[in-house]
Structure formats: structure tokens, C-alpha cells
C-alpha positions as CSV (number, residue, x, y, z in Angstrom):
1,M,1.3,-3.2,-25.0
2,S,2.7,-1.2,-22.4
3,S,1.8,2.7,-21.5
4,A,4.2,4.9,-20.2
5,L,3.2,3.8,-16.5
6,L,1.2,1.0,-16.4
7,D,2.1,-2.5,-18.0
8,P,-1.0,-4.9,-19.4
9,R,-1.0,-7.4,-16.2
10,T,-0.6,-4.1,-13.2
11,A,-2.0,-4.7,-9.8
12,L,-3.6,-1.6,-7.4
13,V,-1.5,-2.4,-3.5
14,I,-3.2,-0.4,-0.9
15,I,-1.2,-0.6,2.1
16,D,-2.6,-0.2,5.8
17,L,-6.3,2.0,4.8
18,Q,-7.5,0.4,8.1
19,R,-9.0,2.3,10.9
20,G,-6.6,2.1,13.2
21,V,-4.2,3.8,10.4
22,V,-6.3,6.3,8.7
23,G,-7.0,7.8,12.0
24,M,-3.8,9.3,12.1
25,P,-3.0,12.6,11.5
26,T,-1.0,13.0,7.9
27,L,1.1,14.9,5.8
28,P,1.2,16.2,2.6
29,H,-1.8,14.7,2.3
30,S,-5.2,13.8,4.7
31,S,-5.6,10.4,5.2
32,E,-9.1,11.1,4.0
33,V,-7.4,12.5,0.6
34,V,-5.3,9.3,0.6
35,V,-8.7,7.1,1.1
36,K,-10.5,8.7,-1.3
37,N,-7.7,8.7,-4.6
38,S,-7.2,4.9,-3.3
39,V,-11.0,4.0,-3.7
40,A,-11.0,5.8,-6.8
41,L,-7.9,4.1,-8.2
42,A,-10.0,0.7,-6.9
43,R,-12.9,1.2,-9.0
44,A,-11.1,1.8,-12.1
45,F,-8.8,-1.4,-11.7
46,R,-11.7,-3.4,-10.5
47,E,-13.4,-1.8,-14.2
48,H,-10.3,-2.9,-15.9
49,D,-10.4,-6.7,-14.4
50,L,-7.3,-5.7,-12.8
51,P,-6.5,-6.8,-9.4
52,V,-6.9,-5.2,-6.6
53,V,-4.8,-5.9,-3.9
54,L,-5.9,-4.9,0.1
55,V,-2.9,-5.1,2.6
56,R,-3.1,-4.7,6.4
57,V,-1.2,-4.9,9.1
58,S,-2.6,-7.0,12.6
59,F,-1.2,-9.3,15.1
60,A,-2.2,-11.8,17.8
61,A,-3.9,-10.1,20.9
62,D,-0.7,-11.1,23.5
63,G,1.9,-9.7,20.0
64,A,3.4,-13.0,19.9
65,D,3.5,-12.4,16.0
66,A,4.9,-9.2,16.0
67,A,8.4,-8.8,14.7
68,P,11.3,-8.6,17.3
69,G,14.4,-6.9,17.8
70,R,15.6,-4.3,19.8
71,I,14.5,-1.5,18.6
72,T,14.6,2.1,19.9
73,N,10.6,3.1,20.0
74,P,9.3,-0.2,21.1
75,M,5.8,-0.3,21.5
76,P,4.4,0.0,25.5
77,K,4.6,-3.8,27.0
78,G,1.1,-4.5,27.3
79,A,0.0,-2.0,25.1
80,A,-3.0,-3.2,23.6
81,F,-4.6,-1.6,20.3
82,P,-8.3,-0.5,20.1
83,E,-10.8,-3.1,18.7
84,G,-11.3,-2.9,14.8
85,W,-8.0,-0.5,14.5
86,D,-6.9,-3.5,12.2
87,E,-10.2,-3.4,10.0
88,L,-10.0,-1.8,6.4
89,V,-12.0,1.5,6.1
90,D,-15.5,0.9,4.5
91,E,-14.8,3.2,1.8
92,L,-13.0,0.4,0.1
93,D,-16.4,-1.2,-0.7
94,V,-14.1,-5.1,-0.6
95,R,-15.0,-6.8,-3.2
96,S,-14.5,-11.1,-3.3
97,T,-12.3,-11.1,-6.0
98,D,-10.2,-8.4,-4.3
99,I,-6.8,-10.0,-2.6
100,Q,-6.3,-9.9,0.8
101,I,-3.4,-9.7,2.8
102,T,-2.2,-9.6,6.1
103,K,1.0,-8.6,7.3
104,R,3.3,-8.9,10.7
105,Q,6.0,-6.1,10.1
106,W,6.0,-3.2,7.6
107,G,6.1,-4.4,4.1
108,A,3.6,-6.3,2.2
109,F,5.8,-9.1,1.0
110,Y,7.7,-10.8,3.5
111,G,5.8,-13.3,5.6
112,T,3.1,-13.5,3.2
113,E,1.4,-14.9,0.0
114,L,1.2,-11.3,-1.7
115,D,4.5,-12.6,-4.2
116,L,2.2,-16.1,-4.9
117,Q,-0.6,-14.6,-5.8
118,L,0.6,-11.6,-7.9
119,R,2.8,-14.4,-9.7
120,R,-0.3,-16.6,-10.3
121,R,-1.7,-13.7,-11.9
122,G,1.6,-12.8,-14.2
123,I,1.0,-9.4,-12.5
124,T,4.5,-7.8,-13.8
125,E,3.9,-4.1,-11.9
126,V,2.4,-3.0,-9.1
127,V,1.1,0.2,-8.2
128,L,1.3,1.6,-4.6
129,T,-0.9,3.5,-2.5
130,G,-1.3,3.9,1.5
131,I,-0.4,5.0,4.9
132,A,2.3,5.5,5.8
133,T,4.5,6.7,3.3
134,S,8.2,5.9,5.0
135,I,7.0,2.5,6.4
136,G,4.9,0.3,4.5
137,V,4.6,1.6,1.0
138,E,8.4,2.4,0.9
139,S,8.6,-1.1,2.5
140,S,6.6,-2.6,-0.3
141,A,7.9,-0.8,-2.9
142,R,11.4,-1.8,-2.3
143,A,10.5,-5.5,-1.6
144,A,8.7,-5.5,-5.1
145,H,11.8,-3.8,-6.8
146,E,13.7,-6.3,-5.3
147,H,11.1,-9.3,-6.1
148,G,11.4,-8.0,-9.9
149,Y,8.0,-6.1,-10.0
150,H,8.1,-2.5,-12.1
151,V,6.7,-0.1,-9.3
152,V,4.2,2.8,-9.2
153,V,4.1,5.0,-6.6
154,V,0.9,7.0,-6.2
155,E,2.4,10.3,-4.7
156,D,-0.9,12.4,-3.9
157,A,-2.5,9.0,-2.5
158,T,0.3,8.0,0.3
159,A,0.5,9.9,3.3
160,D,2.9,9.9,6.1
161,R,2.7,11.7,10.1
162,D,6.4,13.4,9.3
163,L,6.4,16.0,6.1
164,A,10.2,15.3,5.9
165,S,10.0,11.7,5.8
166,H,7.2,11.9,3.0
167,E,9.0,13.8,0.8
168,H,12.6,11.9,1.5
169,A,10.6,8.9,0.1
170,T,8.7,10.1,-3.0
171,T,11.9,12.1,-3.9
172,R,14.7,10.2,-3.1
173,I,14.1,6.7,-2.7
174,F,10.9,5.8,-4.8
175,P,12.4,7.4,-8.2
176,R,15.4,4.6,-7.7
177,L,12.6,1.7,-7.1
178,G,10.3,3.2,-9.7
179,L,7.9,5.9,-11.1
180,V,6.2,8.4,-9.2
181,A,2.6,9.4,-10.4
182,G,-0.1,11.1,-9.6
183,T,-3.9,9.9,-9.2
184,D,-5.2,11.2,-12.1
185,Q,-1.8,10.2,-14.8
186,I,-3.2,6.5,-13.3
187,L,-6.7,7.0,-14.1
188,E,-6.3,8.5,-17.3
189,E,-3.8,5.3,-18.6
190,L,-6.4,3.0,-17.6
191,Q,-9.3,5.3,-19.1
192,A,-6.8,5.1,-22.5
193,R,-6.9,1.6,-22.6
């Protein structure tokens, strides 16, 4: 039976909590708060035998697998990412039961096996956390909605480099794709099971 927020078969999808991303300043929540809340959610999902999906973005050293196309703000030619930038942060305490997805663009669905992994487990809903709200999280929320999943975005477990972008996503975009909740709301619903 579904609760107000969570379906019986819900997965937590954590977006881009990796060394090179969490090191950037974020608003309205610090990356430390986003990591702390995501870790608390991951612990609770694991305790309830619900899938935890850890998504990271990474590219080949030569950038050949990065998304093509003309953009106004491209990465500088020859720019190299620092060693270990794409490693998940230690606080996530990766488990062998976690689903790990590597993406090559903003969203976690396109070009990955995320949808396959979720469907094989009978998942009907995704709970999203991560950085950045208006990029990786929003792209993944849109795709999840388009794939027919129920979507919950955890506002205090997401953050952006730009406050206006975070607020626009959480007040204008996410309510059109699903539900917006807080970490404590999700934890309380899981505890009530």
C-alpha cells in the first residue's frame, strides 16, 4: 500500500555526490548538508531493503564520450579534470548491493542502464537527491517522469551553484513532475513501515 509520499517499491537515486562536485560551493544548502541528508536517506533505504542508486558523471581522459553539440559555455579545450574528481564521496559508504551508474551527460537515464535496473526490481518511484538541483537532479527528474516513475525530490538534500536556479527547480519544475519533500518527511515515512 502506498503512503502519502512513498510507493512500496521506491528507490533512492543520489546524483553526482562525487569529489569534484561536492567541493564546489552550493546554495541554499551546503554540499556537506546535501551529503549528510543523502547518507541518512541511503542508510534508511538500505535498512528497509530498498535500492540505493549512486550516480556519478565521468568522461574518458580525452573527452571523446562527452555530449557533443555547440554550447555557449563549453569546457576549455584540453581542460583536464583533477585526479579522483569522479570518485563518489566516502561518506556514501558504498555497499555491494548499491546500484552504481556512470553517466556521460546531465541526466541519469539517457545512455545508461538505470531504467533497466529499476524495472527489473519492480521500482515504481524514485526519490532524488544530489548536486546540482537544476542540472543533474532536474534532468533525472524529468526523465524519470517521462519514463512513468513517480518522482519525489528531497529539497534539503539538493543544492545548486545558483540560488535562483535551485528555487526555480524546486518551486516551478519539480511540482509539475512529482512531489517535493524534506529528508525528515522521507525518514518518518520509512520508519512508519
